[in-house]
C-alpha angles and dihedrals in degrees: 000000000000115000113246117239136177127207134165112253129208091276092056091251123137102245114205120202136174130030124335107207140128092285099047103036098074091055092045091049091055092044093051098053095082090053091060091056093053100048133071094202116024116227118184120190111206096177096109098053111123098190136006133180130177090294088064091052090047087055090055089052092049090049089052091051092046093049090050091051089052091045092240130137115242127203128187119208128196100007107191124237088243091057092042090055091055092043091053093045092056092044102243097110095111091053097046095042091057086060097051 
């Protein structure tokens, strides 16, 4: 397991790296909250994720809900094929793909 981390890249996007699973997602959720308060539009780069299970997809959904509550637009960049498979399996692909 590789610990999940988030850092702001040169484009001002929150870049997520490491594994998104049931152990790492709660920490990453807490870490990401301050990013939402400092950005008008929220851009999250998922291109450096090495593994994701359903907990990772649940995190995307929570980020979408949080952005909506803050009245901010959210955009996901570089969603992996592993995440896309889970997203399609749970039937939220149309919703997530409009945000990529």
